[in-house]
Each structure stands twice: as structure tokens, then as C-alpha cells.
PDB file of N, H, CA, C and O in Angstrom:
ATOM      1  N   MET A   1      77.179  63.600 172.057  1.00  0.00           N
ATOM      2  CA  MET A   1      77.619  63.537 170.273  1.00  0.00           C
ATOM      3  C   MET A   1      76.463  65.209 169.894  1.00  0.00           C
ATOM      4  O   MET A   1      75.646  65.731 170.652  1.00  0.00           O
ATOM      5  N   GLU A   2      76.772  65.534 168.795  1.00  0.00           N
ATOM      6  H   GLU A   2      77.436  65.110 168.179  1.00  0.00           H
ATOM      7  CA  GLU A   2      75.474  66.801 168.902  1.00  0.00           C
ATOM      8  C   GLU A   2      75.725  66.531 167.504  1.00  0.00           C
ATOM      9  O   GLU A   2      76.738  66.049 166.997  1.00  0.00           O
ATOM     10  N   PHE A   3      74.457  66.984 166.856  1.00  0.00           N
ATOM     11  H   PHE A   3      73.634  67.375 167.267  1.00  0.00           H
ATOM     12  CA  PHE A   3      74.129  66.784 165.373  1.00  0.00           C
ATOM     13  C   PHE A   3      73.142  68.056 165.002  1.00  0.00           C
ATOM     14  O   PHE A   3      72.092  68.251 165.615  1.00  0.00           O
ATOM     15  N   GLY A   4      73.632  68.942 163.868  1.00  0.00           N
ATOM     16  H   GLY A   4      74.485  68.784 163.371  1.00  0.00           H
ATOM     17  CA  GLY A   4      72.641  69.695 163.443  1.00  0.00           C
ATOM     18  C   GLY A   4      71.493  69.117 162.763  1.00  0.00           C
ATOM     19  O   GLY A   4      71.726  69.404 161.589  1.00  0.00           O
ATOM     20  N   ALA A   5      70.766  68.694 162.778  1.00  0.00           N
ATOM     21  H   ALA A   5      70.577  68.461 163.732  1.00  0.00           H
ATOM     22  CA  ALA A   5      69.958  67.915 161.935  1.00  0.00           C
ATOM     23  C   ALA A   5      68.982  68.189 163.464  1.00  0.00           C
ATOM     24  O   ALA A   5      69.187  67.282 164.270  1.00  0.00           O
ATOM     25  N   ARG A   6      67.784  69.483 164.071  1.00  0.00           N
ATOM     26  H   ARG A   6      67.617  70.220 163.416  1.00  0.00           H
ATOM     27  CA  ARG A   6      66.565  69.460 164.260  1.00  0.00           C
ATOM     28  C   ARG A   6      66.184  68.297 165.271  1.00  0.00           C
ATOM     29  O   ARG A   6      66.278  68.260 166.498  1.00  0.00           O
ATOM     30  N   ILE A   7      65.781  67.474 164.473  1.00  0.00           N
ATOM     31  H   ILE A   7      65.705  67.504 163.476  1.00  0.00           H
ATOM     32  CA  ILE A   7      64.400  66.586 164.587  1.00  0.00           C
ATOM     33  C   ILE A   7      64.844  65.197 165.299  1.00  0.00           C
ATOM     34  O   ILE A   7      64.929  64.241 164.528  1.00  0.00           O
ATOM     35  N   LYS A   8      65.118  64.972 166.567  1.00  0.00           N
ATOM     36  H   LYS A   8      65.048  65.749 167.193  1.00  0.00           H
ATOM     37  CA  LYS A   8      65.283  63.890 167.292  1.00  0.00           C
ATOM     38  C   LYS A   8      64.975  63.381 167.596  1.00  0.00           C
ATOM     39  O   LYS A   8      65.176  63.518 168.803  1.00  0.00           O
ATOM     40  N   LEU A   9      63.717  61.531 167.188  1.00  0.00           N
ATOM     41  H   LEU A   9      63.553  61.420 166.208  1.00  0.00           H
ATOM     42  CA  LEU A   9      63.277  61.374 169.061  1.00  0.00           C
ATOM     43  C   LEU A   9      64.050  59.907 168.894  1.00  0.00           C
ATOM     44  O   LEU A   9      65.090  59.577 168.324  1.00  0.00           O
ATOM     45  N   VAL A  10      62.670  58.915 169.949  1.00  0.00           N
ATOM     46  H   VAL A  10      61.825  59.183 170.412  1.00  0.00           H
ATOM     47  CA  VAL A  10      63.583  57.777 170.256  1.00  0.00           C
ATOM     48  C   VAL A  10      62.611  57.410 169.274  1.00  0.00           C
ATOM     49  O   VAL A  10      61.774  58.083 168.673  1.00  0.00           O
ATOM     50  N   GLY A  11      62.922  56.115 169.238  1.00  0.00           N
ATOM     51  H   GLY A  11      63.602  55.567 169.726  1.00  0.00           H
ATOM     52  CA  GLY A  11      62.042  54.941 169.112  1.00  0.00           C
ATOM     53  C   GLY A  11      62.854  53.397 168.735  1.00  0.00           C
ATOM     54  O   GLY A  11      64.085  53.379 168.741  1.00  0.00           O
ATOM     55  N   GLU A  12      62.011  52.044 168.391  1.00  0.00           N
ATOM     56  H   GLU A  12      61.011  52.058 168.386  1.00  0.00           H
ATOM     57  CA  GLU A  12      61.775  51.440 168.438  1.00  0.00           C
ATOM     58  C   GLU A  12      62.129  50.524 167.736  1.00  0.00           C
ATOM     59  O   GLU A  12      61.044  49.946 167.813  1.00  0.00           O
ATOM     60  N   ILE A  13      63.134  49.402 166.649  1.00  0.00           N
ATOM     61  H   ILE A  13      64.015  49.871 166.586  1.00  0.00           H
ATOM     62  CA  ILE A  13      63.270  49.154 165.636  1.00  0.00           C
ATOM     63  C   ILE A  13      62.284  47.315 165.583  1.00  0.00           C
ATOM     64  O   ILE A  13      62.224  46.345 166.339  1.00  0.00           O
ATOM     65  N   THR A  14      61.737  47.660 164.344  1.00  0.00           N
ATOM     66  H   THR A  14      61.786  48.448 163.730  1.00  0.00           H
ATOM     67  CA  THR A  14      60.464  46.912 164.323  1.00  0.00           C
ATOM     68  C   THR A  14      60.407  45.420 163.481  1.00  0.00           C
ATOM     69  O   THR A  14      59.734  44.390 163.454  1.00  0.00           O
ATOM     70  N   GLU A  15      61.696  46.094 162.759  1.00  0.00           N
ATOM     71  H   GLU A  15      62.243  46.931 162.781  1.00  0.00           H
ATOM     72  CA  GLU A  15      61.481  44.694 162.059  1.00  0.00           C
ATOM     73  C   GLU A  15      62.955  45.831 160.537  1.00  0.00           C
ATOM     74  O   GLU A  15      63.006  47.034 160.283  1.00  0.00           O
ATOM     75  N   ILE A  16      64.108  44.229 159.773  1.00  0.00           N
ATOM     76  H   ILE A  16      64.066  43.251 159.979  1.00  0.00           H
ATOM     77  CA  ILE A  16      64.749  45.027 159.567  1.00  0.00           C
ATOM     78  C   ILE A  16      64.809  43.922 158.152  1.00  0.00           C
ATOM     79  O   ILE A  16      64.610  42.707 158.124  1.00  0.00           O
ATOM     80  N   LYS A  17      65.062  44.607 157.351  1.00  0.00           N
ATOM     81  H   LYS A  17      65.224  45.593 157.374  1.00  0.00           H
ATOM     82  CA  LYS A  17      64.967  44.409 156.107  1.00  0.00           C
ATOM     83  C   LYS A  17      66.591  43.665 155.112  1.00  0.00           C
ATOM     84  O   LYS A  17      67.449  44.486 155.436  1.00  0.00           O
ATOM     85  N   GLN A  18      67.000  43.064 154.572  1.00  0.00           N
ATOM     86  H   GLN A  18      66.303  42.397 154.308  1.00  0.00           H
ATOM     87  CA  GLN A  18      69.192  43.417 154.318  1.00  0.00           C
ATOM     88  C   GLN A  18      68.798  42.945 152.869  1.00  0.00           C
ATOM     89  O   GLN A  18      67.955  42.086 152.608  1.00  0.00           O
ATOM     90  N   GLY A  19      69.759  43.845 151.743  1.00  0.00           N
ATOM     91  H   GLY A  19      70.443  44.542 151.955  1.00  0.00           H
ATOM     92  CA  GLY A  19      70.024  42.977 151.351  1.00  0.00           C
ATOM     93  C   GLY A  19      71.365  43.029 150.837  1.00  0.00           C
ATOM     94  O   GLY A  19      72.128  43.456 151.704  1.00  0.00           O
ATOM     95  N   ASP A  20      71.782  42.831 150.053  1.00  0.00           N
ATOM     96  H   ASP A  20      71.162  42.485 149.349  1.00  0.00           H
ATOM     97  CA  ASP A  20      73.648  42.115 149.703  1.00  0.00           C
ATOM     98  C   ASP A  20      73.829  43.598 149.325  1.00  0.00           C
ATOM     99  O   ASP A  20      75.049  43.676 149.174  1.00  0.00           O
ATOM    100  N   VAL A  21      73.400  44.616 149.125  1.00  0.00           N
ATOM    101  H   VAL A  21      72.409  44.553 149.248  1.00  0.00           H
ATOM    102  CA  VAL A  21      74.431  46.070 149.676  1.00  0.00           C
ATOM    103  C   VAL A  21      73.639  47.449 150.794  1.00  0.00           C
ATOM    104  O   VAL A  21      74.221  48.442 151.231  1.00  0.00           O
ATOM    105  N   MET A  22      72.089  47.026 151.024  1.00  0.00           N
ATOM    106  H   MET A  22      71.616  46.220 150.669  1.00  0.00           H
ATOM    107  CA  MET A  22      71.559  48.139 151.439  1.00  0.00           C
ATOM    108  C   MET A  22      70.249  47.550 152.540  1.00  0.00           C
ATOM    109  O   MET A  22      69.428  46.639 152.433  1.00  0.00           O
ATOM    110  N   SER A  23      70.448  48.258 153.281  1.00  0.00           N
ATOM    111  H   SER A  23      71.115  48.999 153.368  1.00  0.00           H
ATOM    112  CA  SER A  23      68.857  47.216 154.424  1.00  0.00           C
ATOM    113  C   SER A  23      68.025  48.250 154.569  1.00  0.00           C
ATOM    114  O   SER A  23      68.434  49.392 154.781  1.00  0.00           O
ATOM    115  N   LEU A  24      67.038  47.999 154.488  1.00  0.00           N
ATOM    116  H   LEU A  24      66.706  47.072 154.316  1.00  0.00           H
ATOM    117  CA  LEU A  24      66.109  49.117 155.283  1.00  0.00           C
ATOM    118  C   LEU A  24      65.769  48.173 157.041  1.00  0.00           C
ATOM    119  O   LEU A  24      65.954  47.055 157.523  1.00  0.00           O
ATOM    120  N   VAL A  25      65.114  49.674 157.500  1.00  0.00           N
ATOM    121  H   VAL A  25      64.964  50.582 157.108  1.00  0.00           H
ATOM    122  CA  VAL A  25      65.206  49.339 159.083  1.00  0.00           C
ATOM    123  C   VAL A  25      64.200  50.253 159.302  1.00  0.00           C
ATOM    124  O   VAL A  25      64.362  51.444 159.039  1.00  0.00           O
ATOM    125  N   LYS A  26      62.464  49.504 160.075  1.00  0.00           N
ATOM    126  H   LYS A  26      62.333  48.536 160.289  1.00  0.00           H
ATOM    127  CA  LYS A  26      61.588  50.035 160.252  1.00  0.00           C
ATOM    128  C   LYS A  26      61.997  49.932 162.042  1.00  0.00           C
ATOM    129  O   LYS A  26      62.695  49.161 162.699  1.00  0.00           O
ATOM    130  N   LEU A  27      61.286  50.954 162.324  1.00  0.00           N
ATOM    131  H   LEU A  27      60.718  51.581 161.790  1.00  0.00           H
ATOM    132  CA  LEU A  27      61.183  51.587 163.919  1.00  0.00           C
ATOM    133  C   LEU A  27      59.593  52.147 163.603  1.00  0.00           C
ATOM    134  O   LEU A  27      58.924  52.268 162.578  1.00  0.00           O
ATOM    135  N   LYS A  28      59.371  52.415 165.016  1.00  0.00           N
ATOM    136  H   LYS A  28      59.915  52.317 165.850  1.00  0.00           H
ATOM    137  CA  LYS A  28      58.195  52.872 165.630  1.00  0.00           C
ATOM    138  C   LYS A  28      58.380  53.979 166.038  1.00  0.00           C
ATOM    139  O   LYS A  28      59.599  54.065 165.893  1.00  0.00           O
ATOM    140  N   VAL A  29      57.995  55.093 166.533  1.00  0.00           N
ATOM    141  H   VAL A  29      57.005  55.023 166.651  1.00  0.00           H
ATOM    142  CA  VAL A  29      58.298  55.932 167.400  1.00  0.00           C
ATOM    143  C   VAL A  29      56.815  56.313 168.218  1.00  0.00           C
ATOM    144  O   VAL A  29      55.698  55.893 167.919  1.00  0.00           O
ATOM    145  N   PRO A  30      57.234  57.377 169.509  1.00  0.00           N
ATOM    146  CA  PRO A  30      55.820  56.959 169.849  1.00  0.00           C
ATOM    147  C   PRO A  30      54.767  57.781 169.528  1.00  0.00           C
ATOM    148  O   PRO A  30      53.615  57.377 169.687  1.00  0.00           O
ATOM    149  N   VAL A  31      54.973  58.747 169.149  1.00  0.00           N
ATOM    150  H   VAL A  31      55.909  59.075 169.019  1.00  0.00           H
ATOM    151  CA  VAL A  31      53.715  58.823 168.661  1.00  0.00           C
ATOM    152  C   VAL A  31      52.668  57.614 167.594  1.00  0.00           C
ATOM    153  O   VAL A  31      51.804  57.836 166.746  1.00  0.00           O
ATOM    154  N   GLY A  32      53.129  56.599 168.023  1.00  0.00           N
ATOM    155  H   GLY A  32      53.831  56.418 168.712  1.00  0.00           H
ATOM    156  CA  GLY A  32      52.768  55.542 166.751  1.00  0.00           C
ATOM    157  C   GLY A  32      52.693  55.136 166.031  1.00  0.00           C
ATOM    158  O   GLY A  32      52.191  54.147 165.496  1.00  0.00           O
ATOM    159  N   ALA A  33      53.691  56.568 165.767  1.00  0.00           N
ATOM    160  H   ALA A  33      54.099  57.371 166.201  1.00  0.00           H
ATOM    161  CA  ALA A  33      54.130  56.438 163.560  1.00  0.00           C
ATOM    162  C   ALA A  33      54.837  54.845 163.281  1.00  0.00           C
ATOM    163  O   ALA A  33      54.984  53.842 163.978  1.00  0.00           O
ATOM    164  N   ASP A  34      55.159  55.210 161.925  1.00  0.00           N
ATOM    165  H   ASP A  34      55.039  56.025 161.358  1.00  0.00           H
ATOM    166  CA  ASP A  34      56.153  54.526 161.352  1.00  0.00           C
ATOM    167  C   ASP A  34      57.137  55.160 160.651  1.00  0.00           C
ATOM    168  O   ASP A  34      56.792  55.929 159.753  1.00  0.00           O
ATOM    169  N   MET A  35      58.473  54.965 160.918  1.00  0.00           N
ATOM    170  H   MET A  35      58.754  54.341 161.647  1.00  0.00           H
ATOM    171  CA  MET A  35      59.626  55.261 160.400  1.00  0.00           C
ATOM    172  C   MET A  35      60.415  54.605 159.425  1.00  0.00           C
ATOM    173  O   MET A  35      60.606  53.398 159.573  1.00  0.00           O
ATOM    174  N   ALA A  36      60.893  55.176 158.481  1.00  0.00           N
ATOM    175  H   ALA A  36      60.739  56.156 158.361  1.00  0.00           H
ATOM    176  CA  ALA A  36      62.466  53.684 158.148  1.00  0.00           C
ATOM    177  C   ALA A  36      63.714  54.550 157.401  1.00  0.00           C
ATOM    178  O   ALA A  36      63.838  55.462 156.583  1.00  0.00           O
ATOM    179  N   SER A  37      64.363  53.861 158.039  1.00  0.00           N
ATOM    180  H   SER A  37      64.262  53.120 158.703  1.00  0.00           H
ATOM    181  CA  SER A  37      65.257  54.392 157.293  1.00  0.00           C
ATOM    182  C   SER A  37      66.214  53.111 156.165  1.00  0.00           C
ATOM    183  O   SER A  37      66.142  51.890 156.305  1.00  0.00           O
ATOM    184  N   VAL A  38      66.890  53.707 155.307  1.00  0.00           N
ATOM    185  H   VAL A  38      66.949  54.699 155.193  1.00  0.00           H
ATOM    186  CA  VAL A  38      67.738  53.305 154.739  1.00  0.00           C
ATOM    187  C   VAL A  38      69.765  53.366 154.541  1.00  0.00           C
ATOM    188  O   VAL A  38      70.460  54.382 154.566  1.00  0.00           O
ATOM    189  N   MET A  39      70.286  51.736 154.335  1.00  0.00           N
ATOM    190  H   MET A  39      69.721  50.911 154.315  1.00  0.00           H
ATOM    191  CA  MET A  39      71.506  51.974 155.299  1.00  0.00           C
ATOM    192  C   MET A  39      72.171  51.475 154.555  1.00  0.00           C
ATOM    193  O   MET A  39      71.472  50.850 153.757  1.00  0.00           O
ATOM    194  N   THR A  40      73.780  51.340 154.228  1.00  0.00           N
ATOM    195  H   THR A  40      74.347  51.848 154.876  1.00  0.00           H
ATOM    196  CA  THR A  40      74.081  49.929 153.902  1.00  0.00           C
ATOM    197  C   THR A  40      74.855  48.577 154.976  1.00  0.00           C
ATOM    198  O   THR A  40      75.350  48.567 156.103  1.00  0.00           O
ATOM    199  N   VAL A  41      74.662  47.731 154.098  1.00  0.00           N
ATOM    200  H   VAL A  41      74.260  47.739 153.183  1.00  0.00           H
ATOM    201  CA  VAL A  41      74.778  46.568 155.612  1.00  0.00           C
ATOM    202  C   VAL A  41      75.941  46.681 156.021  1.00  0.00           C
ATOM    203  O   VAL A  41      76.198  46.176 157.113  1.00  0.00           O
ATOM    204  N   GLU A  42      76.900  47.312 155.345  1.00  0.00           N
ATOM    205  H   GLU A  42      76.691  47.723 154.458  1.00  0.00           H
ATOM    206  CA  GLU A  42      78.079  48.054 156.947  1.00  0.00           C
ATOM    207  C   GLU A  42      77.631  48.853 157.425  1.00  0.00           C
ATOM    208  O   GLU A  42      78.061  48.757 158.574  1.00  0.00           O
ATOM    209  N   SER A  43      77.027  49.648 157.388  1.00  0.00           N
ATOM    210  H   SER A  43      76.677  49.726 156.454  1.00  0.00           H
ATOM    211  CA  SER A  43      77.003  50.963 158.768  1.00  0.00           C
ATOM    212  C   SER A  43      75.898  50.018 159.066  1.00  0.00           C
ATOM    213  O   SER A  43      75.650  50.211 160.256  1.00  0.00           O
ATOM    214  N   LEU A  44      74.823  48.772 158.452  1.00  0.00           N
ATOM    215  H   LEU A  44      75.024  48.615 157.486  1.00  0.00           H
ATOM    216  CA  LEU A  44      73.785  48.790 160.269  1.00  0.00           C
ATOM    217  C   LEU A  44      74.547  47.439 160.916  1.00  0.00           C
ATOM    218  O   LEU A  44      74.126  47.126 162.029  1.00  0.00           O
ATOM    219  N   GLU A  45      75.619  46.598 160.358  1.00  0.00           N
ATOM    220  H   GLU A  45      75.961  46.853 159.454  1.00  0.00           H
ATOM    221  CA  GLU A  45      76.691  46.039 161.372  1.00  0.00           C
ATOM    222  C   GLU A  45      77.449  46.424 162.292  1.00  0.00           C
ATOM    223  O   GLU A  45      77.798  45.647 163.180  1.00  0.00           O
ATOM    224  N   GLU A  46      77.862  47.755 162.246  1.00  0.00           N
ATOM    225  H   GLU A  46      77.579  48.387 161.524  1.00  0.00           H
ATOM    226  CA  GLU A  46      78.518  48.400 162.683  1.00  0.00           C
ATOM    227  C   GLU A  46      77.551  49.050 163.998  1.00  0.00           C
ATOM    228  O   GLU A  46      77.561  48.630 165.155  1.00  0.00           O
ATOM    229  N   LEU A  47      76.823  50.059 163.515  1.00  0.00           N
ATOM    230  H   LEU A  47      76.815  50.400 162.575  1.00  0.00           H
ATOM    231  CA  LEU A  47      75.297  49.705 164.600  1.00  0.00           C
ATOM    232  C   LEU A  47      75.030  48.877 165.282  1.00  0.00           C
ATOM    233  O   LEU A  47      74.341  49.199 166.250  1.00  0.00           O
ATOM    234  N   GLY A  48      75.458  47.294 165.130  1.00  0.00           N
ATOM    235  H   GLY A  48      76.018  47.033 164.344  1.00  0.00           H
ATOM    236  CA  GLY A  48      74.733  46.506 165.986  1.00  0.00           C
ATOM    237  C   GLY A  48      73.265  46.532 166.173  1.00  0.00           C
ATOM    238  O   GLY A  48      72.969  46.373 167.357  1.00  0.00           O
ATOM    239  N   VAL A  49      72.256  46.681 165.387  1.00  0.00           N
ATOM    240  H   VAL A  49      72.497  46.811 164.425  1.00  0.00           H
ATOM    241  CA  VAL A  49      71.363  46.808 166.292  1.00  0.00           C
ATOM    242  C   VAL A  49      69.990  45.459 165.612  1.00  0.00           C
ATOM    243  O   VAL A  49      70.092  44.512 164.832  1.00  0.00           O
ATOM    244  N   LYS A  50      69.177  45.860 166.161  1.00  0.00           N
ATOM    245  H   LYS A  50      69.094  46.630 166.795  1.00  0.00           H
ATOM    246  CA  LYS A  50      68.181  44.487 165.437  1.00  0.00           C
ATOM    247  C   LYS A  50      67.178  44.462 166.185  1.00  0.00           C
ATOM    248  O   LYS A  50      67.220  45.040 167.271  1.00  0.00           O
ATOM    249  N   PRO A  51      65.594  43.507 165.593  1.00  0.00           N
ATOM    250  CA  PRO A  51      64.277  43.994 166.383  1.00  0.00           C
ATOM    251  C   PRO A  51      64.396  44.080 167.860  1.00  0.00           C
ATOM    252  O   PRO A  51      64.960  43.191 168.498  1.00  0.00           O
ATOM    253  N   GLY A  52      63.717  45.461 168.593  1.00  0.00           N
ATOM    254  H   GLY A  52      63.259  46.184 168.074  1.00  0.00           H
ATOM    255  CA  GLY A  52      62.969  45.060 169.658  1.00  0.00           C
ATOM    256  C   GLY A  52      64.004  46.443 170.160  1.00  0.00           C
ATOM    257  O   GLY A  52      63.369  47.275 170.808  1.00  0.00           O
ATOM    258  N   ASP A  53      65.527  46.788 169.936  1.00  0.00           N
ATOM    259  H   ASP A  53      66.042  46.111 169.410  1.00  0.00           H
ATOM    260  CA  ASP A  53      66.359  47.770 169.876  1.00  0.00           C
ATOM    261  C   ASP A  53      65.468  49.442 170.110  1.00  0.00           C
ATOM    262  O   ASP A  53      64.998  50.187 169.250  1.00  0.00           O
ATOM    263  N   LYS A  54      65.497  49.560 171.354  1.00  0.00           N
ATOM    264  H   LYS A  54      65.879  48.954 172.052  1.00  0.00           H
ATOM    265  CA  LYS A  54      65.966  51.225 171.427  1.00  0.00           C
ATOM    266  C   LYS A  54      66.693  52.248 170.464  1.00  0.00           C
ATOM    267  O   LYS A  54      67.878  51.917 170.436  1.00  0.00           O
ATOM    268  N   VAL A  55      66.472  53.363 169.655  1.00  0.00           N
ATOM    269  H   VAL A  55      65.509  53.632 169.678  1.00  0.00           H
ATOM    270  CA  VAL A  55      67.147  53.778 169.437  1.00  0.00           C
ATOM    271  C   VAL A  55      67.273  54.613 169.154  1.00  0.00           C
ATOM    272  O   VAL A  55      66.171  54.808 168.639  1.00  0.00           O
ATOM    273  N   ARG A  56      68.072  55.931 168.945  1.00  0.00           N
ATOM    274  H   ARG A  56      68.966  55.772 169.362  1.00  0.00           H
ATOM    275  CA  ARG A  56      67.470  57.653 168.759  1.00  0.00           C
ATOM    276  C   ARG A  56      67.309  58.009 167.114  1.00  0.00           C
ATOM    277  O   ARG A  56      68.028  57.482 166.265  1.00  0.00           O
ATOM    278  N   ILE A  57      66.648  58.621 166.921  1.00  0.00           N
ATOM    279  H   ILE A  57      66.064  59.049 167.611  1.00  0.00           H
ATOM    280  CA  ILE A  57      66.517  59.008 165.304  1.00  0.00           C
ATOM    281  C   ILE A  57      66.630  60.805 165.498  1.00  0.00           C
ATOM    282  O   ILE A  57      66.082  61.637 166.221  1.00  0.00           O
ATOM    283  N   ILE A  58      67.925  60.829 164.135  1.00  0.00           N
ATOM    284  H   ILE A  58      68.370  60.153 163.548  1.00  0.00           H
ATOM    285  CA  ILE A  58      67.548  62.208 164.017  1.00  0.00           C
ATOM    286  C   ILE A  58      67.303  61.845 162.290  1.00  0.00           C
ATOM    287  O   ILE A  58      67.605  60.825 161.670  1.00  0.00           O
ATOM    288  N   VAL A  59      66.795  62.814 161.931  1.00  0.00           N
ATOM    289  H   VAL A  59      66.550  63.642 162.435  1.00  0.00           H
ATOM    290  CA  VAL A  59      66.237  63.263 161.266  1.00  0.00           C
ATOM    291  C   VAL A  59      66.851  64.163 160.519  1.00  0.00           C
ATOM    292  O   VAL A  59      66.745  64.998 161.417  1.00  0.00           O
ATOM    293  N   LYS A  60      67.610  64.977 159.362  1.00  0.00           N
ATOM    294  H   LYS A  60      67.696  64.299 158.633  1.00  0.00           H
ATOM    295  CA  LYS A  60      67.949  65.785 159.014  1.00  0.00           C
ATOM    296  C   LYS A  60      67.178  65.331 156.915  1.00  0.00           C
ATOM    297  O   LYS A  60      67.364  64.379 156.157  1.00  0.00           O
ATOM    298  N   ALA A  61      66.566  66.302 156.832  1.00  0.00           N
ATOM    299  H   ALA A  61      66.415  67.076 157.447  1.00  0.00           H
ATOM    300  CA  ALA A  61      65.635  66.916 155.369  1.00  0.00           C
ATOM    301  C   ALA A  61      66.029  67.655 154.928  1.00  0.00           C
ATOM    302  O   ALA A  61      66.460  68.598 155.591  1.00  0.00           O
ATOM    303  N   VAL A  62      66.106  67.637 153.493  1.00  0.00           N
ATOM    304  H   VAL A  62      65.756  66.871 152.954  1.00  0.00           H
ATOM    305  CA  VAL A  62      66.732  68.742 152.865  1.00  0.00           C
ATOM    306  C   VAL A  62      65.536  69.276 152.222  1.00  0.00           C
ATOM    307  O   VAL A  62      65.284  70.478 152.138  1.00  0.00           O
ATOM    308  N   ASN A  63      64.399  67.789 151.517  1.00  0.00           N
ATOM    309  H   ASN A  63      64.603  66.813 151.585  1.00  0.00           H
ATOM    310  CA  ASN A  63      62.854  68.325 150.706  1.00  0.00           C
ATOM    311  C   ASN A  63      62.146  67.744 151.274  1.00  0.00           C
ATOM    312  O   ASN A  63      62.155  66.516 151.351  1.00  0.00           O
ATOM    313  N   VAL A  64      61.101  68.743 151.989  1.00  0.00           N
ATOM    314  H   VAL A  64      61.093  69.741 151.927  1.00  0.00           H
ATOM    315  CA  VAL A  64      60.200  67.280 152.150  1.00  0.00           C
ATOM    316  C   VAL A  64      59.107  68.375 151.591  1.00  0.00           C
ATOM    317  O   VAL A  64      58.905  69.516 152.006  1.00  0.00           O
ATOM    318  N   LEU A  65      58.197  67.368 150.069  1.00  0.00           N
ATOM    319  H   LEU A  65      58.361  66.440 149.732  1.00  0.00           H
ATOM    320  CA  LEU A  65      57.242  67.730 149.204  1.00  0.00           C
ATOM    321  C   LEU A  65      56.202  67.136 149.657  1.00  0.00           C
ATOM    322  O   LEU A  65      56.002  66.336 150.572  1.00  0.00           O
ATOM    323  N   LEU A  66      55.401  67.776 148.681  1.00  0.00           N
ATOM    324  H   LEU A  66      55.563  68.426 147.939  1.00  0.00           H
ATOM    325  CA  LEU A  66      53.330  67.867 149.652  1.00  0.00           C
ATOM    326  C   LEU A  66      53.138  68.059 147.885  1.00  0.00           C
ATOM    327  O   LEU A  66      53.589  68.709 146.942  1.00  0.00           O
ATOM    328  N   ALA A  67      52.025  66.876 148.248  1.00  0.00           N
ATOM    329  H   ALA A  67      51.660  66.347 149.014  1.00  0.00           H
ATOM    330  CA  ALA A  67      51.322  66.648 146.523  1.00  0.00           C
ATOM    331  C   ALA A  67      49.685  66.919 147.585  1.00  0.00           C
ATOM    332  O   ALA A  67      49.439  66.603 148.749  1.00  0.00           O
ATOM    333  N   LYS A  68      48.658  67.783 146.302  1.00  0.00           N
ATOM    334  H   LYS A  68      48.858  68.040 145.356  1.00  0.00           H
ATOM    335  CA  LYS A  68      47.270  67.540 146.796  1.00  0.00           C
ATOM    336  C   LYS A  68      46.705  66.231 146.244  1.00  0.00           C
ATOM    337  O   LYS A  68      46.567  65.935 145.057  1.00  0.00           O
ATOM    338  N   GLU A  69      46.275  65.188 147.788  1.00  0.00           N
ATOM    339  H   GLU A  69      46.388  65.428 148.752  1.00  0.00           H
ATOM    340  CA  GLU A  69      45.393  64.435 146.501  1.00  0.00           C
ATOM    341  C   GLU A  69      44.315  64.930 146.032  1.00  0.00           C
ATOM    342  O   GLU A  69      43.722  64.360 145.116  1.00  0.00           O
TER     343      GLU A  69
END
């Protein structure tokens, strides 16, 4: 499957927080960084993932904002 997004990583799911409508999926990527993805509960169920699963992470960022400390 091809994607228009250029940033593609592999990571491991570390935690899933599921609400009534939305879910937060926390991930660890090989460089030791943490990432997260927000998706609907329906999408999470369709993926069928759980903590410990390895997943492909595809990042499509429209905006990346920086703020000086």
C-alpha cells in the first residue's frame, strides 16, 4: 500500500486509553522517542491492535509549529 506521506516509522504500542468516542494510542519509536495517535474507537477496533504490538506509523503533518522558549 502506498501513501502520500513521506514520514514512515515502525513503533510499538505502549498504552491505549479508550474513551466513549475517541482513543489515544501511545507509541515508542526506535530512537527512544514517544509518539501518540488519536483515532475513533471504531477505527481502533478495526485495526485490532493492543499494547506490545508493532505497527507502522505514517505521519502526514499539515502544520508544524515552533515557539521560542
